[in-house]
C-alpha positions as CSV (number, residue, x, y, z in Angstrom):
1,M,12.9,-5.8,10.3
2,N,13.9,-5.8,14.4
3,A,14.5,-8.8,16.4
4,S,11.0,-7.8,18.4
5,R,9.4,-7.7,15.2
6,L,10.8,-11.1,14.3
7,Y,9.3,-12.7,17.5
8,R,6.2,-11.3,17.3
9,G,5.8,-12.6,13.8
10,A,6.7,-15.9,14.9
11,V,4.3,-16.0,17.9
12,F,1.6,-14.8,15.7
13,G,2.3,-17.7,13.1
14,T,2.4,-20.3,15.8
15,L,-0.8,-19.3,17.5
16,A,-2.6,-19.1,14.1
17,A,-1.3,-22.6,13.3
18,L,-2.5,-23.9,16.8
19,A,-5.8,-22.0,16.3
20,L,-6.5,-23.9,12.6
21,T,-5.5,-27.2,14.3
22,A,-7.8,-26.9,17.1
23,C,-10.6,-25.7,14.3
24,S,-10.0,-29.0,12.4
25,S,-12.0,-32.0,12.5
26,D,-10.5,-35.2,14.1
27,P,-10.8,-37.5,11.4
28,A,-12.2,-40.5,13.9
29,T,-14.3,-38.3,15.2
30,E,-15.9,-37.2,12.1
31,S,-16.0,-40.7,11.4
32,S,-17.9,-41.9,14.0
33,D,-20.6,-38.8,13.8
34,D,-21.2,-39.5,10.1
35,T,-21.3,-43.4,11.1
36,A,-24.1,-42.1,14.2
37,A,-26.2,-40.0,11.6
38,T,-26.3,-42.8,9.2
39,T,-27.4,-45.9,11.2
40,V,-30.2,-46.7,13.5
41,T,-30.4,-49.3,16.3
42,V,-33.6,-51.2,16.7
43,E,-34.6,-54.3,18.5
44,D,-36.4,-56.8,16.8
45,N,-37.0,-60.7,17.1
46,F,-34.2,-61.5,17.0
47,G,-32.0,-58.7,19.4
48,T,-30.3,-55.7,18.4
49,Q,-30.3,-54.8,14.6
50,T,-28.2,-51.8,12.8
51,V,-29.9,-50.4,10.0
52,T,-28.3,-48.4,7.4
53,V,-30.4,-45.2,6.6
54,P,-32.5,-44.4,4.4
55,P,-32.2,-47.8,3.2
56,Q,-31.8,-47.9,-0.4
57,S,-33.1,-51.4,-1.6
58,V,-35.9,-52.7,0.7
59,V,-37.2,-56.0,0.6
60,A,-40.7,-56.9,2.7
61,T,-42.1,-60.4,3.1
62,D,-43.9,-60.0,6.4
63,N,-47.6,-59.7,6.0
64,S,-48.3,-57.4,9.0
65,T,-46.0,-54.7,7.6
66,F,-47.3,-54.5,3.9
67,E,-49.9,-51.8,4.3
68,T,-47.6,-49.4,7.0
69,L,-45.1,-49.5,4.5
70,D,-47.7,-48.9,1.5
71,T,-49.3,-46.1,3.4
72,W,-45.9,-44.3,4.2
73,G,-45.0,-44.7,0.5
74,I,-41.8,-46.5,1.1
75,P,-40.4,-48.2,-2.4
76,L,-39.9,-51.7,-2.3
77,A,-37.4,-53.4,-4.6
78,A,-38.7,-56.9,-4.3
79,G,-41.3,-58.5,-1.5
80,A,-43.6,-61.5,-1.9
81,V,-46.2,-59.7,-3.5
82,S,-47.8,-62.8,-4.6
83,L,-48.7,-62.8,-0.3
84,M,-50.3,-59.2,-0.8
85,P,-53.9,-58.7,-1.4
86,D,-54.8,-56.0,-4.4
87,T,-55.7,-53.7,-1.7
88,I,-51.8,-52.8,-1.3
89,S,-50.8,-51.0,-4.1
90,Y,-47.5,-52.3,-4.6
91,T,-49.3,-55.3,-6.2
92,E,-49.6,-52.8,-9.0
93,D,-46.0,-51.7,-9.4
94,A,-44.5,-54.4,-12.3
95,S,-41.2,-52.9,-11.1
96,I,-41.2,-54.6,-8.0
97,V,-39.5,-58.1,-8.0
98,D,-42.2,-60.9,-6.7
99,L,-40.2,-63.3,-4.5
100,G,-43.8,-65.5,-4.6
101,S,-46.1,-67.0,-1.6
102,H,-44.1,-69.0,0.8
103,R,-45.1,-72.1,-0.6
104,E,-43.2,-71.5,-3.6
105,P,-40.9,-68.6,-3.0
106,N,-37.9,-67.4,-5.4
107,L,-35.5,-66.7,-3.2
108,E,-32.4,-66.4,-4.8
109,A,-34.5,-63.2,-7.1
110,V,-33.8,-61.1,-4.0
111,V,-29.9,-61.5,-5.3
112,A,-30.7,-59.1,-8.1
113,V,-31.9,-56.3,-6.3
114,D,-28.9,-56.1,-3.6
115,P,-31.0,-55.3,-0.8
116,D,-29.7,-53.7,2.4
117,L,-32.6,-53.9,4.3
118,I,-35.1,-57.1,4.5
119,I,-38.1,-57.1,6.4
120,N,-39.1,-60.7,6.7
121,G,-41.0,-62.8,9.0
122,G,-44.8,-63.9,9.2
123,R,-45.0,-66.9,6.1
124,Y,-41.7,-66.1,5.6
125,G,-40.0,-66.4,8.9
126,Q,-38.4,-70.2,7.5
127,Y,-36.3,-68.4,5.1
128,R,-34.0,-66.2,7.4
129,E,-31.3,-68.0,7.5
130,K,-31.4,-68.2,3.6
131,F,-31.9,-64.7,3.2
132,Q,-28.6,-64.1,5.2
133,E,-26.5,-66.9,2.5
134,L,-28.4,-65.2,-0.5
135,A,-27.8,-61.1,1.0
136,P,-25.2,-61.5,3.5
137,D,-24.7,-57.6,3.3
138,A,-28.6,-56.8,4.4
139,T,-29.9,-56.1,7.3
140,I,-32.7,-58.6,8.3
141,V,-35.4,-57.0,10.7
142,E,-38.2,-59.2,11.8
143,V,-40.9,-57.2,13.8
144,A,-43.6,-60.3,13.2
145,P,-45.9,-61.0,16.1
146,R,-44.5,-62.9,18.6
147,D,-46.7,-66.3,20.0
148,E,-45.8,-65.7,23.5
149,E,-46.4,-61.8,24.0
150,A,-49.7,-59.9,24.0
151,F,-51.0,-59.5,20.4
152,D,-51.8,-55.7,20.7
153,S,-48.3,-54.7,22.3
154,E,-46.7,-56.6,19.7
155,L,-48.4,-55.0,16.7
156,K,-47.7,-51.3,18.1
157,R,-44.0,-52.5,18.8
158,G,-43.9,-53.7,15.2
159,V,-45.0,-50.1,13.8
160,T,-42.7,-48.3,16.2
161,V,-39.5,-50.2,14.9
162,L,-40.5,-49.3,11.2
163,G,-41.0,-45.6,12.2
164,E,-37.6,-45.8,13.6
165,I,-36.0,-47.4,10.1
166,F,-38.1,-45.0,8.1
167,D,-37.9,-41.9,10.3
168,K,-41.6,-42.0,10.4
169,Q,-41.8,-41.7,14.4
170,A,-44.8,-39.3,14.4
171,E,-46.8,-41.4,11.8
172,A,-46.0,-45.0,13.9
173,Q,-47.3,-43.2,17.0
174,E,-50.5,-42.1,15.0
175,L,-51.4,-45.6,14.2
176,S,-50.7,-47.0,17.5
177,D,-52.7,-44.3,18.9
178,A,-55.7,-44.9,16.7
179,F,-55.6,-48.4,17.4
180,D,-55.5,-47.7,21.4
181,A,-58.2,-45.4,20.8
182,S,-60.3,-48.4,18.9
183,I,-59.4,-50.9,21.8
184,A,-60.6,-48.8,23.9
185,R,-64.0,-48.2,22.2
186,V,-64.7,-51.9,22.5
187,Q,-63.9,-52.3,26.0
188,A,-66.4,-49.5,26.9
189,A,-69.2,-51.0,24.7
190,Y,-68.5,-54.8,25.6
191,S,-70.7,-56.1,28.7
192,P,-69.1,-59.7,29.9
193,D,-72.7,-60.8,29.4
194,Q,-72.7,-61.8,26.2
195,S,-71.0,-64.6,24.7
196,V,-68.4,-64.2,22.0
197,M,-67.8,-67.2,19.1
198,G,-65.1,-66.6,16.4
199,I,-65.1,-69.1,13.5
200,I,-63.4,-69.1,9.8
201,V,-65.2,-69.8,7.2
202,S,-62.8,-71.7,4.4
203,G,-63.7,-73.4,1.7
204,G,-67.7,-73.5,2.2
205,Q,-66.4,-74.9,5.6
206,I,-67.3,-73.2,9.2
207,G,-64.6,-73.8,11.6
208,Y,-64.3,-72.8,15.6
209,V,-61.8,-70.5,16.8
210,A,-60.1,-71.1,20.0
211,P,-59.9,-68.3,22.7
212,S,-56.5,-66.6,22.7
213,N,-54.5,-68.9,19.9
214,G,-54.0,-68.2,16.5
215,R,-53.1,-64.3,15.2
216,T,-56.3,-63.1,14.3
217,I,-59.8,-63.8,16.3
218,G,-58.1,-65.7,19.0
219,P,-55.9,-63.1,20.4
220,M,-59.0,-60.7,20.8
221,F,-60.5,-63.1,23.7
222,D,-57.2,-61.3,25.6
223,I,-57.2,-57.8,24.6
224,F,-61.4,-57.4,25.4
225,D,-61.7,-60.2,28.1
226,F,-64.3,-61.7,25.7
227,T,-66.6,-64.3,27.4
228,P,-66.4,-67.5,25.3
229,A,-69.5,-69.1,23.9
230,L,-67.5,-72.4,23.4
231,E,-64.5,-73.7,25.3
232,V,-62.7,-76.5,23.6
233,P,-59.6,-78.4,25.3
234,E,-56.5,-78.2,23.2
235,G,-58.2,-75.9,20.6
236,S,-55.5,-75.1,17.8
237,D,-54.3,-72.4,16.0
238,D,-55.2,-73.7,12.4
239,H,-55.3,-71.2,10.1
240,Q,-58.9,-72.7,8.9
241,G,-60.0,-73.2,12.2
242,D,-60.8,-76.1,14.3
243,D,-63.1,-79.0,12.8
244,I,-65.7,-78.8,14.9
245,S,-69.8,-79.6,14.1
246,V,-71.7,-76.4,13.5
247,E,-74.2,-78.2,15.6
248,A,-71.7,-77.4,18.5
249,I,-71.1,-74.2,17.6
250,A,-75.1,-73.3,17.6
251,A,-75.7,-75.1,20.5
252,S,-73.1,-72.8,22.6
253,N,-75.8,-70.0,21.9
254,P,-73.4,-67.0,21.2
255,G,-74.7,-63.6,21.5
256,L,-71.9,-62.3,19.2
257,I,-69.9,-63.9,16.1
258,I,-66.9,-62.7,15.0
259,V,-65.8,-64.4,11.4
260,M,-62.9,-64.2,9.1
261,D,-63.6,-65.2,5.4
262,R,-60.1,-66.8,4.6
263,D,-61.2,-67.2,1.0
264,A,-61.8,-63.5,0.4
265,A,-58.4,-62.9,0.9
266,V,-57.1,-65.9,-1.6
267,S,-59.7,-67.0,-3.8
268,A,-62.5,-64.8,-4.2
269,D,-62.2,-64.5,-7.8
270,G,-62.5,-68.0,-8.2
271,P,-65.2,-69.8,-9.8
272,D,-66.2,-72.0,-6.3
273,Y,-66.1,-68.9,-3.9
274,V,-69.0,-68.7,-1.6
275,P,-68.7,-65.9,0.5
276,A,-68.7,-66.5,4.2
277,A,-72.1,-64.6,5.0
278,T,-73.7,-67.2,2.5
279,V,-72.4,-70.0,4.3
280,L,-73.7,-68.9,7.6
281,E,-77.2,-67.5,6.2
282,D,-77.1,-71.3,4.3
283,S,-76.8,-73.2,7.5
284,A,-79.8,-74.2,9.1
285,A,-78.2,-75.0,12.5
286,L,-77.6,-71.7,13.0
287,Q,-80.6,-69.6,12.1
288,N,-81.6,-69.8,15.9
289,V,-78.2,-68.9,17.5
290,P,-79.1,-65.3,19.2
291,A,-76.1,-63.5,17.3
292,I,-77.9,-64.8,13.8
293,Q,-81.1,-63.4,15.2
294,D,-80.2,-60.0,16.6
295,G,-77.9,-59.4,13.4
296,N,-74.4,-59.4,16.1
297,V,-72.2,-61.2,13.5
298,I,-69.5,-59.3,12.5
299,Y,-67.0,-60.1,9.7
300,L,-63.4,-58.9,9.6
301,P,-62.2,-56.9,6.5
302,A,-61.7,-59.0,3.4
303,D,-58.2,-58.8,3.0
304,T,-57.6,-60.0,6.9
305,Y,-56.2,-63.1,6.3
306,T,-53.2,-61.5,4.0
307,N,-53.5,-58.0,5.3
308,E,-52.6,-58.4,9.2
309,S,-51.5,-55.0,9.5
310,I,-52.3,-52.8,12.9
311,Q,-54.5,-50.5,10.5
312,T,-56.7,-53.8,9.7
313,Y,-57.0,-54.5,13.2
314,T,-57.9,-50.5,14.0
315,E,-60.4,-51.1,11.4
316,F,-62.4,-53.9,12.9
317,F,-62.3,-52.9,16.1
318,N,-63.7,-49.7,15.2
319,S,-66.9,-51.6,13.3
320,L,-67.3,-53.8,16.5
321,A,-67.4,-50.7,18.5
322,D,-69.8,-49.3,16.3
323,L,-71.9,-52.6,16.4
324,L,-71.9,-53.1,20.2
325,E,-72.5,-48.8,20.6
326,K,-75.4,-49.4,18.6
327,N,-76.6,-52.2,20.6
328,A,-75.9,-50.6,24.0
329,Q,-78.3,-47.5,23.1
330,G,-80.7,-49.6,21.8
331,A,-81.1,-51.7,25.0
332,E,-81.3,-48.1,26.6
333,N,-83.8,-47.0,24.0
334,N,-86.1,-50.1,24.9
């Protein structure tokens, strides 16, 4: 073999080696790509959270997320099953570890499922730090509506974050769009000439809901700019409503009454349960109220108190729009 051939062979070998080196992956870059491909960063109530996706062991304790997770078919390893209404299929899944109610939780049970994601909040919000102690390797995400923010925007924010975590962005957008559409229908059909009263029926008692307060009916006054039939100084956000006499409610002559039957969600199977509709019908003081006489009493879905999902509000707002549109049509025909 002559020197020229040896030289060409050496050059070829060197170029080949360089080509192979150029084609090979930088270990640091490869690791970075892998990390980027298996995590997602979201903003929740406590700031920026990095979630490993897809999460392998999910725990859920926030009532505003249950129906969304259920609809998307997200399996749960553990959750506050005792807080879920029977309209959520997780209540029929015996494999899910029940952490109990917020009043008597079994928080230590979360250790057994070794979660990598805990969707916490709502009634369980007070246990965030305890979960951090029990499951230090888990990412805790909280998207329950914040009191200081617009309620409708908060519901959409929450479902958007869940969509990012579970790769359900399109489904999350559909829920937000349906929610916006239901709001638009009510806004278009409602007239400020109609005064509105919100009440919660619990234990057979009628409680007054102060406009803007609480997490169910109160925010509707802001979303739809309802005209309050009654405004009481220092109204509270008590989950059973404020203690105001039925006579005072009747004297305000509401044209529309929005009702949440709290017991329908928590004690409908109990022997002492009295439906909210019966309580109102049996109240002599309310019988001459315009809303009662005109059939303008509307009830939130029976599971609302324990199912505070964006779907629950979409369903109710569409029902409310149906009622308002029907009334408007009737007025035109008269």
